[in-house]
N, C-alpha and C positions, 0 to 999 in steps of 0.2 A: 538765420534764426527766425523763429516764429514771431509774428507780430502780437500774438496772443499766447504768451507762455502759460502752460497748464500746471506748472510746478513752482515751488519756492524752496530755496535751500535754507535749512535751519542749522545753525552752528552754535547758537547761544540760547537765549530765552525762548526763541521760536520752537526749540525742541520740546520743551515741556509746557509752553503756553502759547500755542499758535494764535489763539484768539478767534478761531473759526473752526467749524466742523469740516474735517477733511475726509474725503472718501477713501483715501489711500495714503499710507505713510511707509516709506522704505528707507533703509540705510543707504547712504549715498556718499560719493567722494567728488569734491571739486578740485580739479587740477589747476595749478598755477597760483594758488593762494593758500595762506595759512591763517589760523585764528590767532589773535593776539589781544591782550588787554592794552589797548592803544588809544582809547577815546575817553576824554573826561565827560562824565555824565552830570548834567546840570538839571535834569528833569526826572527821569525814571528812577535813578539810583543815587541821586545827589542833588545839590542846589548850586546856584552860581557862587555862593559864599563858601560852601563845603562840597565841592564836587566829589563824585565817586569815579570809578574806573570801569568801563565796560569793553566788551569785545568788539573787534572789527576784523575784517579780512584784509590782509596785506599781501602784496605780491611775493611770490616765491613758494615753492613746495606744494603741498596739497593739504586738503582739509576734509576730514570725515565728519559726517553729521547725519541729518535726516532730510529727506525730500518729502514735502507735503504736496499732494495733488490738490489743486484748487477746485472747489465744487462748481460744476457747470451751472446749476440752478441759481446760485448767488455770486457768480463770477465777478460782475462789476462791483458789487457791494464789498466783496473781499478785497479786490484790488484797491478800492478807495481806502478801506481799513488799513491795509499794508502801507499805503502811501502816507497816511496820517501817522501811523506808528513809527515807521522807519525813516521817513524823510521830513515830513512837515514839522513835527514837534521840536526836534533839535537840528535837523538838517545836516547831521554828521555822516550820513551815508550817501553813496552814489548808487542808484539802482541800475543794474545791467542785466542782460540776459546772457547766460553762459551755459555750455553743455555740462550736465551733471551725469555722473556714471552711477547708476543704481546697482545695488547688490545683486539684483536678478539678471544683470547683463545688459539691460536697456541703457541707452544714452538719450537723455531728454533735455530740451532747452528749458532753463529754469531762471526765475528771478533770483538774483543774488544781490546782497547789500554789502558793498565794499566801503572801507573806511575812506573818507574824503581827506586826503593829506593836506589840502589847502584850507580846511575848515579851522577856525580858531580853537575848537575843542579837540583837535587832533593832538594827542600826547606823544605819539611814537612809542618806541620801546623804552620803558623807564626802568631804573634800578629796582630790584626787588623791595628794598626798604621803603622806597617812595610809593610803590604800588600797594604795599601792605597798609601804609598810612592812609592812602586814599580809600581803600576798601573798608577799612575800619571806621572812617568818618562818614562815609556815604550813606545817606538815607534820602529817598525821593518818593515820587508819586506811586511807585509800585513796590516799595519796600526797601530793605537794607541792601547795601552792596555786598555784604558778606553772604547774605542769603542767595544772591545772584550767583556768586562764585561757587558756593556749595551745591546749588542746583545744577549748575553746568557740569561740575565734576561728577555728581551722582548720575546724571543722564548720559554722560560719556561712558561711565562704567557699565550702565545698563546695556549699552551698545557693544560692550567688550573692548572699549578703548581706554587707554591710559594716556594722560597728558601730565607728565611729571612737573612741568612748570606751573600748570594750573593747580595741581594737587599741593605743591609747596606753598603757593599763594593762599589756598584755602586753609591749610594748616596754620600758617603764620598769622593770618588775619582773623582766625577764630577768636571769639571773645573769651 
């Protein structure tokens, strides 16, 4: 794999809020992992006393989302930003470089952020009722947890993707 990956995989909030200008965005698939609400959020979408629930990538299956190409002119700045956003604030993700399959047929090495199963905020797969309760209560630095779920579902639909589990969570967690 490249020591300097030029892409990042977006499967949750990075889809609609990458936080940087990207010169190219493409639909993409990551093989070997699937998206799941499996991480307690104590910063962005919750607090330590009232955690929310956010997405992570877990082993098995595949995940469709977006690939954002990192800008050459501000590459180091964007990498620092991604590190702070995905690793430093909560530390619930492990950064790896994995092959991404772009919709145009290219396969590119990309940054991916996998759920850290050893982290204290790792929730694993929870019963739907518990997930709904966490999503309803979660409010953090970047807004409500319910908004995060709705945005994820909406952006997946824009890509022509359905995730019935996420859609059911969004429906049941709606105010």
